[in-house]
TIMARVO-340340 format. One record per residue (C-alpha): residue number from 1; residue in one letter; x, y, z. Coordinates in steps of 0.1 Angstrom, whole numbers. Layout:
{numar NUM; 'A'; {X; Y; Z}}
...
END
This chain:
{numar 1; 'M'; {48; 259; 93}}
{numar 2; 'H'; {48; 229; 61}}
{numar 3; 'I'; {18; 236; 37}}
{numar 4; 'T'; {6; 199; 43}}
{numar 5; 'A'; {5; 213; 79}}
{numar 6; 'M'; {-16; 246; 72}}
{numar 7; 'L'; {-36; 220; 46}}
{numar 8; 'R'; {-43; 197; 76}}
{numar 9; 'T'; {-51; 218; 106}}
{numar 10; 'L'; {-80; 239; 82}}
{numar 11; 'N'; {-95; 206; 74}}
{numar 12; 'L'; {-92; 195; 119}}
{numar 13; 'Y'; {-106; 234; 125}}
{numar 14; 'R'; {-135; 225; 96}}
{numar 15; 'A'; {-145; 186; 105}}
{numar 16; 'S'; {-143; 196; 140}}
{numar 17; 'K'; {-165; 226; 131}}
{numar 18; 'S'; {-184; 208; 112}}
{numar 19; 'I'; {-190; 177; 144}}
{numar 20; 'R'; {-203; 198; 163}}
{numar 21; 'H'; {-230; 217; 148}}
{numar 22; 'A'; {-243; 180; 135}}
{numar 23; 'Q'; {-245; 168; 172}}
{numar 24; 'S'; {-264; 199; 177}}
{numar 25; 'L'; {-289; 198; 155}}
{numar 26; 'S'; {-326; 178; 158}}
{numar 27; 'R'; {-334; 144; 142}}
{numar 28; 'S'; {-348; 153; 116}}
{numar 29; 'D'; {-319; 185; 106}}
{numar 30; 'M'; {-293; 160; 110}}
{numar 31; 'L'; {-313; 127; 82}}
{numar 32; 'A'; {-314; 158; 56}}
{numar 33; 'L'; {-276; 166; 60}}
{numar 34; 'Q'; {-273; 133; 61}}
{numar 35; 'E'; {-291; 128; 26}}
{numar 36; 'R'; {-273; 160; 13}}
{numar 37; 'R'; {-240; 144; 24}}
{numar 38; 'W'; {-247; 107; 6}}
{numar 39; 'R'; {-260; 124; -26}}
{numar 40; 'S'; {-234; 146; -31}}
{numar 41; 'V'; {-210; 114; -31}}
{numar 42; 'A'; {-232; 93; -51}}
{numar 43; 'R'; {-236; 117; -77}}
{numar 44; 'R'; {-195; 125; -74}}
{numar 45; 'A'; {-190; 85; -85}}
{numar 46; 'F'; {-221; 85; -107}}
{numar 47; 'A'; {-198; 114; -127}}
{numar 48; 'T'; {-162; 95; -119}}
{numar 49; 'S'; {-165; 56; -121}}
{numar 50; 'P'; {-176; 31; -153}}
{numar 51; 'F'; {-186; 7; -127}}
{numar 52; 'Y'; {-215; 36; -107}}
{numar 53; 'R'; {-225; 52; -139}}
{numar 54; 'R'; {-237; 11; -152}}
{numar 55; 'Q'; {-253; 5; -112}}
{numar 56; 'L'; {-269; 38; -111}}
{numar 57; 'A'; {-279; 38; -148}}
{numar 58; 'G'; {-317; 52; -147}}
{numar 59; 'L'; {-315; 66; -109}}
{numar 60; 'D'; {-331; 101; -100}}
{numar 61; 'L'; {-301; 111; -77}}
{numar 62; 'D'; {-317; 141; -69}}
{numar 63; 'R'; {-345; 120; -57}}
{numar 64; 'C'; {-340; 84; -58}}
{numar 65; 'A'; {-340; 70; -22}}
{numar 66; 'L'; {-315; 56; -7}}
{numar 67; 'S'; {-326; 19; -7}}
{numar 68; 'D'; {-328; 22; -42}}
{numar 69; 'I'; {-292; 22; -46}}
{numar 70; 'P'; {-281; -17; -52}}
{numar 71; 'V'; {-254; -32; -29}}
{numar 72; 'L'; {-224; -30; -33}}
{numar 73; 'T'; {-203; -68; -21}}
{numar 74; 'K'; {-166; -72; -14}}
{numar 75; 'A'; {-170; -103; -46}}
{numar 76; 'A'; {-175; -68; -71}}
{numar 77; 'L'; {-160; -46; -48}}
{numar 78; 'V'; {-126; -65; -57}}
{numar 79; 'E'; {-141; -79; -98}}
{numar 80; 'N'; {-150; -37; -109}}
{numar 81; 'W'; {-118; -19; -84}}
{numar 82; 'D'; {-101; -4; -117}}
{numar 83; 'E'; {-133; 9; -121}}
{numar 84; 'I'; {-148; 26; -92}}
{numar 85; 'V'; {-121; 41; -78}}
{numar 86; 'P'; {-117; 77; -100}}
{numar 87; 'D'; {-81; 84; -102}}
{numar 88; 'P'; {-49; 57; -116}}
{numar 89; 'R'; {-34; 62; -100}}
{numar 90; 'L'; {-50; 45; -75}}
{numar 91; 'R'; {-61; 13; -102}}
{numar 92; 'W'; {-57; -23; -78}}
{numar 93; 'A'; {-15; -31; -92}}
{numar 94; 'A'; {-7; 8; -78}}
{numar 95; 'L'; {-17; -3; -36}}
{numar 96; 'E'; {-2; -35; -40}}
{numar 97; 'Q'; {30; -22; -58}}
{numar 98; 'H'; {26; 10; -35}}
{numar 99; 'L'; {20; -15; 0}}
{numar 100; 'K'; {52; -37; -12}}
{numar 101; 'N'; {76; -24; 4}}
{numar 102; 'P'; {73; -19; 40}}
{numar 103; 'H'; {92; 15; 42}}
{numar 104; 'N'; {57; 27; 30}}
{numar 105; 'W'; {37; 14; 51}}
{numar 106; 'G'; {20; 42; 75}}
{numar 107; 'K'; {31; 68; 51}}
{numar 108; 'L'; {7; 94; 30}}
{numar 109; 'M'; {5; 76; -3}}
{numar 110; 'H'; {17; 110; -36}}
{numar 111; 'G'; {9; 128; -3}}
{numar 112; 'R'; {-28; 128; -5}}
{numar 113; 'W'; {-42; 97; 7}}
{numar 114; 'M'; {-29; 65; 37}}
{numar 115; 'V'; {-27; 30; 22}}
{numar 116; 'S'; {-48; 4; 44}}
{numar 117; 'M'; {-51; -34; 46}}
{numar 118; 'T'; {-80; -51; 56}}
{numar 119; 'S'; {-71; -76; 89}}
{numar 120; 'G'; {-89; -97; 66}}
{numar 121; 'T'; {-119; -116; 87}}
{numar 122; 'S'; {-144; -116; 63}}
{numar 123; 'G'; {-123; -127; 40}}
{numar 124; 'A'; {-97; -116; 19}}
{numar 125; 'A'; {-79; -92; 33}}
{numar 126; 'L'; {-80; -55; 14}}
{numar 127; 'A'; {-55; -26; 0}}
{numar 128; 'I'; {-83; 11; 17}}
{numar 129; 'P'; {-75; 43; 6}}
{numar 130; 'N'; {-86; 70; 25}}
{numar 131; 'D'; {-81; 107; 11}}
{numar 132; 'I'; {-66; 122; 44}}
{numar 133; 'T'; {-95; 147; 38}}
{numar 134; 'S'; {-118; 121; 57}}
{numar 135; 'V'; {-87; 108; 78}}
{numar 136; 'D'; {-89; 141; 96}}
{numar 137; 'W'; {-125; 136; 100}}
{numar 138; 'N'; {-122; 110; 115}}
{numar 139; 'H'; {-98; 122; 139}}
{numar 140; 'A'; {-118; 156; 152}}
{numar 141; 'A'; {-151; 130; 160}}
{numar 142; 'H'; {-130; 108; 176}}
{numar 143; 'A'; {-110; 138; 199}}
{numar 144; 'I'; {-150; 153; 198}}
{numar 145; 'R'; {-174; 132; 209}}
{numar 146; 'T'; {-163; 112; 244}}
{numar 147; 'A'; {-188; 140; 269}}
{numar 148; 'P'; {-221; 124; 275}}
{numar 149; 'T'; {-238; 156; 265}}
{numar 150; 'T'; {-235; 182; 234}}
{numar 151; 'K'; {-228; 215; 256}}
{numar 152; 'N'; {-190; 201; 274}}
{numar 153; 'A'; {-187; 173; 238}}
{numar 154; 'A'; {-159; 199; 231}}
{numar 155; 'T'; {-124; 198; 211}}
{numar 156; 'P'; {-101; 199; 240}}
{numar 157; 'R'; {-84; 220; 251}}
{numar 158; 'L'; {-37; 222; 252}}
{numar 159; 'P'; {-29; 209; 287}}
{numar 160; 'L'; {-4; 239; 287}}
{numar 161; 'F'; {6; 238; 327}}
{numar 162; 'K'; {6; 204; 332}}
{numar 163; 'K'; {24; 171; 308}}
{numar 164; 'R'; {4; 158; 282}}
{numar 165; 'P'; {-13; 124; 288}}
{numar 166; 'V'; {12; 94; 274}}
{numar 167; 'A'; {-14; 73; 253}}
{numar 168; 'A'; {-5; 34; 247}}
{numar 169; 'S'; {-12; 29; 213}}
{numar 170; 'F'; {-13; -9; 200}}
{numar 171; 'I'; {-10; -9; 167}}
{numar 172; 'C'; {-8; -42; 145}}
{numar 173; 'S'; {36; -39; 130}}
{numar 174; 'S'; {40; -63; 112}}
{numar 175; 'A'; {15; -59; 81}}
{numar 176; 'P'; {4; -22; 71}}
{numar 177; 'S'; {-26; -20; 92}}
{numar 178; 'V'; {-52; 4; 100}}
{numar 179; 'S'; {-45; 11; 132}}
{numar 180; 'A'; {-6; 15; 125}}
{numar 181; 'S'; {-16; 36; 99}}
{numar 182; 'L'; {-37; 62; 121}}
{numar 183; 'L'; {-17; 64; 142}}
{numar 184; 'K'; {15; 70; 121}}
{numar 185; 'T'; {-7; 93; 96}}
{numar 186; 'R'; {-17; 113; 129}}
{numar 187; 'P'; {-16; 149; 120}}
{numar 188; 'W'; {9; 170; 136}}
{numar 189; 'I'; {-14; 193; 162}}
{numar 190; 'G'; {-24; 163; 181}}
{numar 191; 'S'; {10; 159; 197}}
{numar 192; 'L'; {4; 192; 215}}
{numar 193; 'F'; {-24; 181; 229}}
{numar 194; 'C'; {-11; 142; 238}}
{numar 195; 'D'; {18; 116; 233}}
{numar 196; 'Y'; {6; 87; 210}}
{numar 197; 'R'; {34; 60; 217}}
{numar 198; 'P'; {29; 26; 197}}
{numar 199; 'I'; {39; -9; 209}}
{numar 200; 'S'; {33; -37; 183}}
{numar 201; 'V'; {5; -63; 197}}
{numar 202; 'T'; {25; -94; 181}}
{numar 203; 'A'; {59; -79; 207}}
{numar 204; 'P'; {67; -114; 230}}
{numar 205; 'W'; {43; -107; 259}}
{numar 206; 'Q'; {71; -99; 284}}
{numar 207; 'E'; {81; -73; 260}}
{numar 208; 'I'; {46; -57; 266}}
{numar 209; 'I'; {50; -52; 299}}
{numar 210; 'D'; {81; -38; 296}}
{numar 211; 'Q'; {69; -14; 277}}
{numar 212; 'L'; {40; -2; 296}}
{numar 213; 'H'; {61; 0; 326}}
{numar 214; 'E'; {88; 24; 307}}
{numar 215; 'M'; {62; 43; 290}}
{numar 216; 'K'; {46; 47; 319}}
{numar 217; 'P'; {8; 53; 302}}
{numar 218; 'T'; {-25; 70; 309}}
{numar 219; 'V'; {-45; 59; 288}}
{numar 220; 'L'; {-43; 29; 272}}
{numar 221; 'I'; {-52; 23; 230}}
{numar 222; 'G'; {-57; -10; 214}}
{numar 223; 'Y'; {-81; -41; 212}}
{numar 224; 'A'; {-100; -50; 229}}
{numar 225; 'S'; {-85; -90; 237}}
{numar 226; 'L'; {-54; -71; 243}}
{numar 227; 'I'; {-71; -45; 274}}
{numar 228; 'G'; {-86; -72; 293}}
{numar 229; 'R'; {-50; -96; 296}}
{numar 230; 'L'; {-34; -68; 308}}
{numar 231; 'A'; {-62; -62; 335}}
{numar 232; 'Q'; {-61; -95; 343}}
{numar 233; 'A'; {-23; -87; 347}}
{numar 234; 'K'; {-23; -57; 363}}
{numar 235; 'L'; {-47; -80; 394}}
{numar 236; 'D'; {-21; -103; 392}}
{numar 237; 'G'; {6; -87; 401}}
{numar 238; 'T'; {24; -85; 362}}
{numar 239; 'L'; {12; -60; 356}}
{numar 240; 'R'; {24; -25; 376}}
{numar 241; 'L'; {9; 2; 364}}
{numar 242; 'E'; {-15; 25; 371}}
{numar 243; 'L'; {-38; 51; 354}}
{numar 244; 'P'; {-49; 84; 377}}
{numar 245; 'A'; {-87; 80; 380}}
{numar 246; 'E'; {-98; 112; 370}}
{numar 247; 'S'; {-79; 120; 338}}
{numar 248; 'G'; {-72; 75; 327}}
{numar 249; 'A'; {-89; 63; 298}}
{numar 250; 'I'; {-93; 29; 277}}
{numar 251; 'S'; {-103; 30; 245}}
{numar 252; 'T'; {-114; 1; 235}}
{numar 253; 'G'; {-116; -14; 192}}
{numar 254; 'G'; {-108; -44; 165}}
{numar 255; 'D'; {-128; -69; 185}}
{numar 256; 'G'; {-151; -79; 208}}
{numar 257; 'L'; {-158; -57; 252}}
{numar 258; 'T'; {-167; -84; 260}}
{numar 259; 'P'; {-192; -81; 295}}
{numar 260; 'G'; {-161; -93; 320}}
{numar 261; 'I'; {-133; -79; 302}}
{numar 262; 'R'; {-154; -43; 311}}
{numar 263; 'S'; {-155; -59; 344}}
{numar 264; 'L'; {-118; -68; 343}}
{numar 265; 'C'; {-110; -32; 334}}
{numar 266; 'R'; {-134; -17; 365}}
{numar 267; 'Q'; {-115; -44; 392}}
{numar 268; 'A'; {-79; -38; 373}}
{numar 269; 'W'; {-82; 8; 373}}
{numar 270; 'G'; {-114; 16; 383}}
{numar 271; 'I'; {-123; 30; 346}}
{numar 272; 'E'; {-156; 22; 326}}
{numar 273; 'P'; {-136; 16; 287}}
{numar 274; 'M'; {-146; 32; 258}}
{numar 275; 'N'; {-154; 8; 226}}
{numar 276; 'G'; {-152; 14; 195}}
{numar 277; 'Y'; {-169; 3; 155}}
{numar 278; 'G'; {-147; 4; 124}}
{numar 279; 'C'; {-138; -6; 94}}
{numar 280; 'G'; {-110; 0; 69}}
{numar 281; 'E'; {-137; 10; 47}}
{numar 282; 'S'; {-152; 25; 67}}
{numar 283; 'L'; {-127; 41; 96}}
{numar 284; 'G'; {-156; 56; 124}}
{numar 285; 'I'; {-186; 38; 127}}
{numar 286; 'A'; {-195; 43; 160}}
{numar 287; 'R'; {-179; 53; 197}}
{numar 288; 'Q'; {-191; 47; 230}}
{numar 289; 'W'; {-187; 79; 245}}
{numar 290; 'S'; {-186; 88; 280}}
{numar 291; 'G'; {-223; 85; 309}}
{numar 292; 'M'; {-232; 63; 281}}
{numar 293; 'D'; {-237; 25; 280}}
{numar 294; 'H'; {-237; 19; 243}}
{numar 295; 'M'; {-214; 33; 212}}
{numar 296; 'V'; {-229; 54; 193}}
{numar 297; 'V'; {-235; 59; 157}}
{numar 298; 'F'; {-213; 88; 137}}
{numar 299; 'E'; {-243; 89; 113}}
{numar 300; 'D'; {-229; 120; 97}}
{numar 301; 'L'; {-199; 104; 86}}
{numar 302; 'A'; {-217; 70; 72}}
{numar 303; 'V'; {-246; 62; 61}}
{numar 304; 'F'; {-250; 32; 85}}
{numar 305; 'E'; {-281; 4; 79}}
{numar 306; 'A'; {-292; -23; 94}}
{numar 307; 'V'; {-307; -46; 72}}
{numar 308; 'D'; {-328; -86; 65}}
{numar 309; 'P'; {-312; -111; 42}}
{numar 310; 'N'; {-336; -93; 14}}
{numar 311; 'E'; {-318; -63; 20}}
{numar 312; 'Q'; {-346; -47; 39}}
{numar 313; 'E'; {-345; -23; 66}}
{numar 314; 'A'; {-338; -41; 96}}
{numar 315; 'P'; {-368; -44; 122}}
{numar 316; 'P'; {-363; -14; 157}}
{numar 317; 'E'; {-343; -36; 179}}
{numar 318; 'T'; {-344; -68; 158}}
{numar 319; 'L'; {-307; -83; 155}}
{numar 320; 'S'; {-299; -78; 120}}
{numar 321; 'D'; {-285; -103; 89}}
{numar 322; 'H'; {-263; -79; 80}}
{numar 323; 'A'; {-255; -45; 74}}
{numar 324; 'L'; {-245; -20; 50}}
{numar 325; 'V'; {-221; 17; 52}}
{numar 326; 'T'; {-216; 43; 22}}
{numar 327; 'P'; {-194; 68; 42}}
{numar 328; 'L'; {-195; 101; 35}}
{numar 329; 'F'; {-159; 119; 29}}
{numar 330; 'N'; {-138; 92; 13}}
{numar 331; 'T'; {-132; 103; -20}}
{numar 332; 'A'; {-104; 79; -25}}
{numar 333; 'L'; {-127; 53; -29}}
{numar 334; 'P'; {-165; 54; -37}}
{numar 335; 'L'; {-189; 31; -13}}
{numar 336; 'L'; {-226; 32; -15}}
{numar 337; 'R'; {-244; 5; 6}}
{numar 338; 'Y'; {-214; -17; 11}}
{numar 339; 'R'; {-221; -49; 30}}
{numar 340; 'I'; {-204; -56; 63}}
{numar 341; 'D'; {-213; -89; 74}}
{numar 342; 'D'; {-215; -72; 111}}
{numar 343; 'R'; {-245; -78; 128}}
{numar 344; 'V'; {-258; -50; 143}}
{numar 345; 'R'; {-292; -43; 172}}
{numar 346; 'L'; {-300; 1; 166}}
{numar 347; 'G'; {-322; 18; 193}}
{numar 348; 'P'; {-336; 56; 193}}
{numar 349; 'P'; {-310; 88; 199}}
{numar 350; 'P'; {-307; 87; 235}}
{numar 351; 'A'; {-315; 121; 246}}
{numar 352; 'G'; {-303; 145; 230}}
{numar 353; 'W'; {-286; 138; 204}}
{numar 354; 'P'; {-294; 127; 168}}
{numar 355; 'F'; {-271; 99; 159}}
{numar 356; 'K'; {-287; 63; 165}}
{numar 357; 'V'; {-271; 41; 186}}
{numar 358; 'I'; {-259; 2; 182}}
{numar 359; 'H'; {-274; -23; 216}}
{numar 360; 'Q'; {-263; -48; 200}}
{numar 361; 'L'; {-228; -58; 177}}
{numar 362; 'S'; {-225; -94; 173}}
{numar 363; 'G'; {-195; -100; 150}}
{numar 364; 'R'; {-192; -120; 118}}
{numar 365; 'S'; {-216; -139; 99}}
{numar 366; 'A'; {-187; -144; 78}}
{numar 367; 'M'; {-176; -172; 97}}
{numar 368; 'T'; {-192; -199; 94}}
{numar 369; 'Y'; {-183; -237; 104}}
{numar 370; 'T'; {-182; -268; 79}}
{numar 371; 'F'; {-187; -301; 102}}
{numar 372; 'H'; {-194; -340; 85}}
{numar 373; 'A'; {-206; -358; 114}}
{numar 374; 'P'; {-213; -373; 82}}
{numar 375; 'E'; {-237; -358; 66}}
{numar 376; 'K'; {-217; -315; 54}}
{numar 377; 'L'; {-236; -297; 80}}
{numar 378; 'I'; {-235; -258; 84}}
{numar 379; 'F'; {-229; -235; 109}}
{numar 380; 'V'; {-228; -204; 117}}
{numar 381; 'G'; {-203; -188; 145}}
{numar 382; 'T'; {-228; -159; 160}}
{numar 383; 'K'; {-247; -179; 176}}
{numar 384; 'F'; {-223; -187; 200}}
{numar 385; 'L'; {-210; -154; 203}}
{numar 386; 'S'; {-246; -139; 208}}
{numar 387; 'V'; {-250; -163; 234}}
{numar 388; 'M'; {-213; -153; 253}}
{numar 389; 'E'; {-221; -116; 252}}
{numar 390; 'H'; {-245; -129; 288}}
{numar 391; 'Q'; {-216; -146; 303}}
{numar 392; 'P'; {-202; -116; 328}}
{numar 393; 'L'; {-177; -141; 341}}
{numar 394; 'V'; {-160; -147; 310}}
{numar 395; 'A'; {-132; -121; 305}}
{numar 396; 'A'; {-130; -132; 265}}
{numar 397; 'Y'; {-134; -169; 245}}
{numar 398; 'Q'; {-125; -187; 217}}
{numar 399; 'F'; {-142; -215; 194}}
{numar 400; 'C'; {-124; -235; 175}}
{numar 401; 'Q'; {-131; -265; 153}}
{numar 402; 'T'; {-108; -293; 162}}
{numar 403; 'G'; {-121; -316; 140}}
{numar 404; 'P'; {-143; -329; 113}}
{numar 405; 'S'; {-171; -326; 139}}
{numar 406; 'S'; {-155; -319; 170}}
{numar 407; 'I'; {-148; -278; 183}}
{numar 408; 'E'; {-135; -268; 213}}
{numar 409; 'G'; {-143; -231; 229}}
{numar 410; 'R'; {-113; -218; 249}}
{numar 411; 'F'; {-118; -196; 279}}
{numar 412; 'V'; {-105; -167; 305}}
{numar 413; 'I'; {-131; -166; 334}}
{numar 414; 'Q'; {-131; -140; 362}}
{numar 415; 'P'; {-112; -147; 394}}
{numar 416; 'G'; {-128; -156; 416}}
{numar 417; 'V'; {-153; -182; 398}}
{numar 418; 'D'; {-150; -216; 406}}
{numar 419; 'P'; {-139; -231; 377}}
{numar 420; 'A'; {-155; -271; 377}}
{numar 421; 'D'; {-189; -253; 380}}
{numar 422; 'I'; {-185; -229; 349}}
{numar 423; 'Q'; {-169; -253; 324}}
{numar 424; 'S'; {-199; -272; 327}}
{numar 425; 'R'; {-222; -246; 318}}
{numar 426; 'L'; {-202; -233; 293}}
{numar 427; 'E'; {-199; -267; 275}}
{numar 428; 'A'; {-236; -272; 282}}
{numar 429; 'S'; {-241; -231; 266}}
{numar 430; 'I'; {-218; -246; 231}}
{numar 431; 'R'; {-240; -277; 233}}
{numar 432; 'Q'; {-266; -262; 234}}
{numar 433; 'C'; {-257; -244; 208}}
{numar 434; 'L'; {-250; -265; 177}}
{numar 435; 'I'; {-286; -282; 187}}
{numar 436; 'E'; {-306; -250; 178}}
{numar 437; 'G'; {-277; -250; 144}}
{numar 438; 'G'; {-290; -286; 135}}
{numar 439; 'C'; {-254; -299; 148}}
{numar 440; 'G'; {-270; -319; 172}}
{numar 441; 'K'; {-240; -346; 161}}
{numar 442; 'V'; {-211; -320; 159}}
{numar 443; 'S'; {-192; -328; 198}}
{numar 444; 'A'; {-182; -298; 221}}
{numar 445; 'K'; {-160; -295; 251}}
{numar 446; 'A'; {-153; -260; 267}}
{numar 447; 'V'; {-118; -253; 281}}
{numar 448; 'L'; {-115; -234; 305}}
{numar 449; 'V'; {-73; -214; 304}}
{numar 450; 'H'; {-46; -182; 314}}
{numar 451; 'H'; {-47; -167; 284}}
{numar 452; 'L'; {-58; -167; 244}}
{numar 453; 'D'; {-27; -171; 216}}
{numar 454; 'R'; {-32; -140; 191}}
{numar 455; 'D'; {-32; -139; 155}}
{numar 456; 'P'; {8; -138; 148}}
{numar 457; 'R'; {-3; -115; 120}}
{numar 458; 'S'; {-31; -94; 132}}
{numar 459; 'G'; {-25; -98; 171}}
{numar 460; 'K'; {-59; -100; 176}}
{numar 461; 'V'; {-77; -128; 194}}
{numar 462; 'E'; {-96; -149; 168}}
{numar 463; 'Q'; {-133; -156; 185}}
{numar 464; 'N'; {-145; -183; 158}}
{numar 465; 'I'; {-110; -203; 138}}
{numar 466; 'P'; {-131; -230; 117}}
{numar 467; 'F'; {-112; -256; 108}}
{numar 468; 'K'; {-90; -260; 76}}
{numar 469; 'E'; {-95; -289; 56}}
END
């Protein structure tokens, strides 16, 4: 066996053992473990980064509270990049040069770093290096944390006397995306448990259908918006794909898993899709596990804070202004209290688990619209998303600014729903959102469509598209 494969197998063994141990801890013991880990990240950052030596000056890193550490914004990360990364081979110019060559996409840089590009939905896209050890911890967590109880949440068994499950993994192959990088750098041992086969999300629709017919997967992994459209195709007979009730699975991430998409998956295959949440800067933040209604935060792998506009902890069960994340295993890019513009509502740990749950996730608050009606008006797109979370008859949606003072909501509705009735109600909801946001002069229109166009670069369906003046 190649030496790198042996080391990664050892990484997975250690990660799996630690992950199983962490999920069996009490809440207080898990928080103590988390604290030891973030303090270790902070001490390492202080020792290796000129930027963090300035940021953390005067703090006792053995006794300070996490909230004493200043928040790191994306703008500050970009401006100080070369003083933050501990290895000179990871400086900004080196990463740009590495990703200029498509041949490098999905390959380990210098044999030790997975480098991928964020989608840029909340600002400029970033090239993010992840230490291969942190990548392996992420793979281990997603393999283990699938069951509803700690007792049977264990490493999957080898399919010794039956065929390996085939997983259709939808990836963005037109860019060095996180999805493609994770698939292409997956540890070899993972292939013993499951046969992962990539399908490009930017491929023509009929080509995607044809590949699925040929592949006959039992597991689907991809953007929720794409999975929803596949479920529609199954219901209308365009897609002839059966997923076994017992061994079949659907795993989504990257965009919103709406109540409507959940309903379509149940109708099409009788399977409840499992939602996931992460970003390029912190690969695995939370995941929905079998038998649970909400995503559970991987608090042993990252510190995840829901905060108000003043960076103070948001009150329990209230929607935060934004969130802060501190990955605990990526030594390639130390991030302490890094701001991400997702709005979340956290809940207490479910019985038997030490981790909090996410009751609500409301997209990117950075998606703002600038209207001129004729005065300049600013509207935050998450107001639309919070309303749409309570629309189970809508499978997918998109809000698109069509002019200086106009916006259009595009909706894919569930089969059998009266189009005229729901169209008028959706249009009224858009108008009410605009009025409550101080934009009552902006005109609104609701349009029913069969499907929503995917972004040509990322392959996902963007839910907010501000007007580009």
